[in-house]
C-alpha positions in Angstrom: -0.1 0.0 0.0 1.5 3.3 -0.6 1.9 6.3 2.0 -1.3 7.7 0.9 -4.4 6.0 -0.4 -6.2 8.1 -3.0 -9.8 8.0 -3.0 -11.6 6.8 -6.4 -14.2 9.5 -7.5 -15.7 10.1 -10.7 -13.2 12.7 -11.2 -9.6 10.8 -11.0 -7.3 13.5 -11.8 -8.4 15.0 -8.7 -7.7 12.5 -6.3 -4.2 12.0 -8.0 -3.2 15.4 -6.8 -2.9 13.7 -3.1 -0.3 11.1 -4.0 3.1 11.9 -3.7 6.0 11.1 -6.2 7.3 7.5 -4.5 3.8 6.6 -3.8 2.7 6.3 -7.6 2.3 2.6 -8.6 3.1 1.3 -12.0 0.9 2.6 -14.7 -0.3 -0.5 -16.3 -1.5 -0.7 -19.5 -3.9 -3.6 -19.6 -1.6 -5.1 -22.3 1.8 -6.2 -22.7 4.8 -4.1 -21.5 8.5 -5.2 -22.9 11.3 -5.2 -20.4 14.7 -6.3 -21.2 16.7 -7.9 -18.6 19.0 -10.9 -18.8 17.7 -14.4 -17.9 17.7 -15.9 -14.3 20.4 -18.4 -13.8 19.7 -21.0 -14.7 17.6 -20.6 -17.5 14.6 -23.0 -17.5 13.0 -23.6 -20.9 9.8 -21.4 -21.2 8.5 -23.2 -24.7 5.4 -25.3 -24.8 6.1 -29.2 -24.5 2.7 -30.4 -25.8 3.3 -31.9 -29.3 0.8 -31.4 -31.9 -0.6 -34.9 -31.2 -2.0 -33.5 -27.7 -3.5 -30.4 -28.6 -6.4 -30.0 -26.7 -9.9 -30.1 -28.5 -12.9 -28.2 -27.1 -15.9 -29.7 -25.1 -19.0 -30.1 -27.0 -20.6 -27.5 -24.4 -20.3 -25.9 -20.9 -21.3 -28.0 -18.0 -24.2 -27.4 -15.7 -23.6 -25.5 -12.5 -25.9 -25.2 -9.7 -25.9 -21.6 -9.8 -29.6 -20.2 -11.0 -27.8 -18.1 -13.8 -26.0 -20.9 -15.9 -22.3 -20.7 -17.5 -22.6 -18.9 -21.0 -21.2 -20.7 -24.0 -19.1 -18.2 -25.7 -17.9 -20.4 -28.2 -14.2 -21.6 -28.6 -11.0 -19.9 -28.1 -7.6 -21.2 -29.9 -4.0 -20.8 -28.8 -0.7 -23.1 -29.0 -1.8 -25.5 -26.7 -4.9 -26.4 -28.6 -8.7 -25.1 -28.8 -10.9 -24.7 -25.6 -14.7 -24.3 -25.1 -14.9 -20.8 -23.1 -17.7 -21.1 -20.2 -18.2 -17.4 -18.9 -19.1 -17.3 -15.4 -22.4 -15.3 -14.3 -21.8 -11.9 -12.8 -22.7 -13.2 -9.6 -22.7 -16.5 -7.8 -25.7 -16.9 -5.3 -25.8 -20.3 -4.4 -23.0 -22.9 -3.4 -21.5 -23.4 -6.8 -18.7 -25.9 -8.0 -16.6 -25.6 -11.2 -15.3 -29.1 -12.3 -12.1 -29.5 -14.3 -13.5 -30.9 -17.5 -11.2 -31.7 -20.6 -11.3 -28.7 -23.1 -13.1 -26.3 -20.8 -11.9 -22.9 -19.9 -13.9 -20.9 -17.6 -14.0 -17.4 -18.0 -14.3 -13.8 -16.2 -16.4 -11.1 -18.4 -16.0 -8.2 -16.1 -16.2 -8.4 -12.4 -17.8 -11.6 -11.0 -19.1 -11.7 -7.4 -19.4 -14.7 -5.1 -22.3 -13.8 -3.2 -23.5 -10.2 -1.9 -21.7 -8.3 0.5 -23.5 -9.8 3.9 -22.2 -6.7 5.9 -19.3 -6.8 8.8 -21.3 -9.4 11.0 -23.7 -12.1 10.7 -24.2 -15.6 9.0 -22.2 -17.1 6.2 -23.5 -16.9 2.5 -22.3 -19.0 -0.4 -19.2 -20.8 -1.2 -17.7 -21.0 -5.1 -15.7 -24.4 -5.4 -12.8 -24.9 -7.8 -11.4 -28.4 -8.5 -8.0 -28.9 -9.0 -6.4 -28.0 -12.3 -9.2 -25.7 -13.4 -8.1 -22.8 -15.4 -9.9 -19.7 -15.2 -9.2 -16.5 -17.5 -10.1 -12.9 -17.3 -11.4 -12.0 -20.8 -11.0 -8.2 -20.2 -8.6 -5.8 -18.5 -10.9 -5.0 -15.8 -12.1 -8.8 -15.1 -11.7 -9.7 -11.4 -13.3 -12.3 -9.0 -14.6 -10.5 -5.8 -15.3 -12.8 -2.9 -17.6 -10.5 -0.8 -18.0 -10.4 2.9 -19.8 -13.6 4.5 -18.9 -15.5 1.7 -16.2 -18.0 0.7 -13.8 -19.3 -2.2 -12.7 -23.1 -2.2 -9.9 -23.0 -4.4 -7.7 -26.3 -3.9 -5.7 -27.8 -6.3 -2.8 -30.3 -5.9 0.9 -29.9 -6.5 0.5 -31.7 -10.0 -2.5 -29.9 -10.5 -2.7 -26.5 -9.4 -5.8 -24.3 -10.1 -4.8 -21.3 -12.6 -6.3 -17.7 -12.7 -4.8 -16.0 -15.9 -5.5 -13.6 -18.8 -6.9 -13.9 -22.3 -4.0 -13.5 -23.8 -2.0 -16.4 -22.3 -4.3 -18.6 -23.3 -3.8 -17.5 -27.1 -0.3 -17.7 -26.6 0.6 -14.0 -26.7 2.0 -13.2 -23.8 6.0 -13.2 -22.8 8.0 -12.9 -19.6 7.7 -9.3 -19.8 3.7 -9.4 -20.3 1.5 -8.0 -17.0 -1.8 -6.0 -16.3 -3.6 -7.9 -18.4 -6.8 -8.7 -15.9 -7.7 -7.7 -12.6 -7.0 -10.6 -9.8 -8.3 -12.5 -7.0 -10.1 -10.3 -4.2 -11.1 -11.9 -0.7 -13.0 -9.2 1.3 -13.5 -10.6 4.8 -15.1 -9.0 8.4 -11.6 -9.2 10.3 -10.2 -5.9 12.1 -9.0 -3.0 9.7 -8.1 0.6 10.4 -8.0 4.0 8.2 -11.6 3.8 8.2 -13.8 5.1 5.0 -16.1 6.9 7.7 -13.9 9.3 9.6 -16.0 8.9 13.0 -15.8 5.0 13.0 -13.4 3.7 15.4 -10.9 1.6 14.0 -11.1 -2.3 14.2 -14.9 -2.5 15.1 -18.0 -3.3 12.6 -18.3 0.4 11.8 -14.7 0.7 10.3 -15.0 -0.7 6.8 -13.3 0.2 3.5 -13.5 0.5 -0.1 -11.5 -2.2 -2.5 -8.9 -0.3 -4.6 -9.9 -0.3 -8.3 -13.6 -1.0 -7.8 -16.1 1.6 -9.0 -18.9 -0.2 -7.6 -19.1 -0.8 -3.5 -16.7 -3.6 -2.8 -16.3 -3.3 1.3 -14.4 -5.3 3.5 -13.8 -4.8 7.5 -15.4 -5.8 10.8 -14.6 -7.3 14.2 -14.2 -10.9 13.9 -10.4 -11.7 13.8 -11.1 -15.4 13.2 -13.5 -14.7 10.0 -13.1 -17.5 7.2 -13.2 -16.4 3.5 -12.3 -20.0 2.3 -9.4 -21.7 1.2 -6.7 -20.8 -1.5 -3.9 -24.0 -1.6 -2.0 -24.5 -4.8 -2.9 -21.6 -7.1 -1.3 -19.7 -9.9 -2.1 -16.1 -10.5 -0.6 -14.7 -13.5 -0.6 -11.4 -15.7 -2.9 -9.7 -13.3 -3.1 -6.1 -11.7 -5.9 -4.0 -13.2 -4.8 -0.3 -12.5 -7.9 2.2 -12.7 -5.5 5.1 -12.1 -2.4 6.1 -10.0 -2.3 4.6 -6.6 -5.8 2.7 -7.2 -5.2 -0.9 -8.4 -5.4 -4.4 -8.0 -2.9 -6.8 -7.2 -2.5 -10.4 -8.0 -4.1 -11.6 -4.7 -5.6 -8.7 -2.5 -6.6 -9.8 1.0 -8.8 -7.4 2.8 -10.0 -7.7 6.2 -9.4 -11.5 6.0 -9.6 -13.2 9.1 -7.4 -16.3 10.9 -9.7 -19.1 9.7 -9.1 -18.5 6.3 -6.4 -20.9 4.6 -3.8 -19.3 2.1 -1.0 -21.7 1.1 1.2 -22.7 -2.0 0.3 -19.4 -4.0 2.2 -18.5 -7.1 1.7 -14.5 -8.0 3.5 -14.3 -11.5 4.1 -10.9 -13.3 1.1 -8.7 -11.6 1.6 -4.9 -12.8 1.4 -4.0 -9.2 2.2 -5.9 -6.0 2.4 -9.7 -5.8 0.0 -9.7 -2.9 -1.4 -7.0 -0.6 -3.0 -7.6 3.0 -5.2 -5.0 4.0 -5.9 -5.4 7.7 -7.2 -8.7 9.1 -5.1 -11.7 10.7 -4.7 -14.5 7.8 -1.9 -16.7 8.1 0.1 -17.3 4.8 2.4 -20.2 4.2 4.5 -21.5 1.1 4.2 -18.6 -1.0 6.1 -17.4 -4.3 5.9 -14.2 -6.1 7.9 -13.5 -9.4 8.0 -10.2 -11.5 5.7 -8.1 -9.3 5.8 -4.5 -11.2 5.7 -2.9 -7.8 6.4 -4.4 -4.6 6.4 -8.3 -3.7 4.6 -7.9 -0.5 2.7 -5.2 0.9 0.9 -5.0 4.0 -0.9 -2.2 6.0 -3.9 -0.8 7.7 -3.7 -3.0 10.7 -2.7 -6.2 9.3 -1.5 -8.9 12.1 -0.5 -11.9 11.0 2.3 -14.3 10.2 4.2 -15.3 6.7 6.4 -18.3 6.3 8.3 -19.7 3.6 8.3 -17.1 1.2 10.3 -16.6 -2.3 10.5 -13.5 -3.9 12.1 -12.7 -7.3 12.0 -9.3 -8.7 13.0 -8.3 -12.6 16.1 -6.5 -13.1 14.7 -3.3 -14.7 11.5 -1.3 -15.2 9.0 -0.3 -12.4 9.9 -3.3 -9.9 9.9 -1.7 -6.5 10.7 -3.0 -3.2 10.4 -6.6 -1.9 8.5 -5.8 1.1 6.6 -2.4 1.6 5.3 -2.4 5.2 2.3 0.1 6.1 1.6 3.6 5.3 3.1 7.2 6.5 -0.2 9.1 7.2 -2.4 11.3 9.4 -4.0 7.9 10.7 -0.8 6.1 12.1 -2.3 6.2 15.8 -5.1 3.9 14.5 -5.3 0.4 16.2 -5.2 -2.4 15.7 -1.2 -1.8 14.9 0.0 -3.3 11.7 2.1 -6.0 13.0 4.0 -8.1 10.3 5.7 -11.3 11.4 7.8 -13.0 8.4 10.0 -15.9 8.9 12.1 -18.2 6.3 12.1 -15.9 3.3 14.2 -15.7 0.5 13.7 -12.3 -1.4 16.2 -11.7 -4.8 16.0 -8.1 -5.8 17.5 -7.1 -9.0 16.4 -3.5 -9.7 19.1 -1.5 -9.2 17.1 1.9 -9.1 13.6 1.8 -7.3 11.5 4.3 -6.2 11.4 3.2 -2.4 15.3 3.7 -2.8 15.6 0.4 -1.1 14.5 -3.5 -1.2 12.9 -3.3 2.1 10.6 -0.6 3.1 9.2 0.1 6.8 7.2 3.0 7.8 4.3 4.3 9.5 3.9 3.5 13.2 3.8 -0.2 12.4 5.6 -3.2 13.9 7.4 -6.0 12.0 9.5 -9.1 13.1 11.7 -10.5 10.0 13.4 -13.8 11.1 15.5 -16.4 9.3 15.8 -14.2 6.1 18.0 -14.0 3.1 17.8 -10.6 0.9 20.2 -9.9 -2.0 20.0 -6.6 -3.9 22.2 -4.3 -6.3 21.0 -1.3 -4.1 20.4 -0.5 -0.6 19.1 -3.3 1.6 16.8 -1.6 4.4 15.3 1.7 4.8 13.2 2.9 8.0 10.8 5.9 7.1 9.5 8.3 9.9 10.5 8.3 13.7 7.1 6.7 14.6 8.6 3.4 13.2 11.2 3.6 16.2 8.9 4.3 18.9 7.4 2.2 21.7 3.8 3.3 22.5 2.1 0.5 25.0 -1.0 2.6 24.8 -1.2 2.3 21.2 0.0 -1.2 20.8 3.2 -0.1 19.5 6.0 -2.4 20.5 9.1 -0.7 19.4 11.8 -0.7 16.6 11.3 -3.6 14.0 13.2 -6.8 15.1 15.4 -8.8 13.0 16.9 -11.8 13.5 19.1 -14.4 11.6 18.7 -12.3 8.9 21.5 -11.6 6.2 21.8 -9.2 3.6 23.9 -8.5 0.3 23.7 -5.1 -0.3 24.8 -2.6 -2.9 26.9 0.5 -2.3 25.0 1.2 0.9 23.1 -1.5 3.4 20.9 1.2 5.1 18.7 4.3 4.5 17.0 6.6 6.7 14.4 9.1 6.0 11.9 11.0 7.7 13.9 12.0 10.6 15.5 8.5 11.0 19.0 8.7 10.5 21.3 5.7 8.7 22.9 4.9 12.3 19.7 4.6 13.5 18.5 2.0 10.8 21.9 0.4 11.4 21.3 0.1 14.9 18.3 -1.2 14.8 19.5 -4.2 12.3 22.6 -5.1 14.6 20.5 -5.2 17.5 19.3 -8.7 16.7 21.1 -11.8 16.8 22.8 -13.7 14.2 22.2 -10.8 11.7 24.6 -9.6 8.9 24.8 -7.0 6.3 27.7 -7.5 4.8 26.6 -11.3 3.7 27.9 -13.0 0.3 25.5 -15.1 -0.8 26.0 -18.4 -2.5 22.4 -19.3 -3.7 21.7 -21.9 -6.0 19.0 -21.9 -8.8 18.3 -18.5 -7.8 16.9 -19.1 -4.4 18.1 -22.3 -2.9 20.6 -22.0 0.0 24.2 -22.8 -0.8 26.9 -23.3 1.4 27.2 -19.9 3.1 23.4 -19.8 3.8 23.7 -23.2 5.4 26.5 -22.2 7.7 24.2 -19.3 8.9 22.8 -20.1 12.3 19.1 -20.1 12.7 16.4 -19.0 15.3 13.1 -21.1 16.1 10.6 -18.9 14.8 8.2 -20.1 17.5 10.2 -17.8 19.9 8.7 -15.0 17.8 5.1 -16.6 17.4 3.8 -19.9 18.2 2.1 -20.3 15.1 5.3 -20.5 13.2 6.7 -23.8 12.2 9.9 -24.6 13.8 13.0 -24.5 11.4 16.5 -24.8 11.7 17.6 -22.9 8.5 17.8 -19.3 7.3 16.1 -18.5 4.2 13.0 -20.1 2.5 14.5 -23.1 0.8 16.9 -25.2 3.0 18.7 -27.2 0.4 18.3 -29.0 -2.9 16.2 -31.8 -1.1 13.6 -29.2 0.0 11.5 -28.8 -3.0 8.3 -27.4 -1.6 7.8 -24.9 -4.4 8.2 -27.7 -7.2 5.2 -28.8 -9.7 2.5 -26.2 -8.9 4.5 -23.2 -9.8 5.5 -22.1 -13.4 8.9 -20.9 -15.0 10.2 -17.9 -16.7 12.9 -15.9 -17.2 12.6 -14.2 -13.8 12.7 -17.8 -11.9 12.7 -21.3 -13.1 11.2 -24.1 -10.2 12.3 -27.1 -12.1 11.2 -29.4 -14.8 8.0 -30.4 -12.9 6.7 -27.3 -13.9 5.2 -25.6 -17.2 6.1 -22.2 -18.5 4.4 -19.3 -17.1 3.8 -18.1 -21.0 1.6 -21.3 -21.7 -1.1 -23.5 -20.4 -0.6 -26.8 -19.0 -2.3 -29.9 -20.6 -6.2 -30.0 -20.4 -7.5 -33.0 -22.1 
């Protein structure tokens, strides 16, 4: 989230006037953007592997679903992997509905598709959209997105060998490259967990009266409430490719947008690829995330703000070498609402972040700001520029009355930085940033990395002393290594991800530029 969120109104230009230069997100085009950069090492082939004899043939028609408004048969669509029957989802799912994996069938989002209606900040559960393993759903237009409204759920549970894929029409047609992005909206979960920065100025943050509007949405798409353990469903083994609808500067959708999402929601094994904005963004809420891969995000790989309090563990992030790719992590906003509680408190463990862009708007690979708290443990960061920037003296303060714990905590974090490791802005000095980082055990800002395959620990990483993440939060798994991937035998990322020149995840994965077999 950028430091000041602009309000979407009919006159977008007026809204843009409130955004500072460093807060402007990638502009997005709704089409392809060409960025030239060298391939990652080792390069993984990204050409389709389907021989012509195995091309997909279209199903005879669209399946029947439980929803009163049926799937719409929009004919067929052909690409390098074959010809598919296109079955467009209705604009709204109003009863429990299941999308089955069927040979030759692609499901489509034709604009905004709502799961249920907004049931408000509290109350009964609504409907569930269930998506079977191996299903492929694409956005037909640049403004297509899936909106899971408050009180409703998405159950998108794939497998390691059959991930669920959300992607763009150009991906089906074979028109995307490793530089394509911003071709449709994304997946948005709206929950009832606490948030801050309320839309209504008189509302108390973290209560049922505090709600917010989804960025990039013209029509109401509200989130927020007072149910920390709210359940918006399950996403497991899911790819989200070429997303990131941008309505205007600072008003956008990510690949995965989690808004007021509660702790009973399950988010695991998610690959965000080539979002024109963030890889994912958490607006408040309490959801835990595990086994996350972000490649090619054109803004931040990870963005958390407005009172998010959750744990993230096992995170691989790889940025591009140029373009608008910004920080690997952007924490909270610096604005007039910094005293809102619940306080943003990010807890991140076992991460490997490979930042390749030598000149980002945020001036550092990690940007922590606002009156937020953070604990980063067992991490690896490599970047050609500064590693860590702390902005604003509020990030350093302790304020028990307002739930502010103190400066960020780093433990067993190693960083290979550019010419300078630390940046201080907004009243924070470089020495203060240095002291905050060095206060933790087993840290190093002068590390020499030996990652293999781009993100797998080598000898230098294996030699580092890790801490038990449970000492930070009991919700974490105990680990004995720094970074997201312990060694060559640790292959939690394999099979359900896709390969590109930004990062390759092995022969079990298909190329992001093509579709896996669906016949």
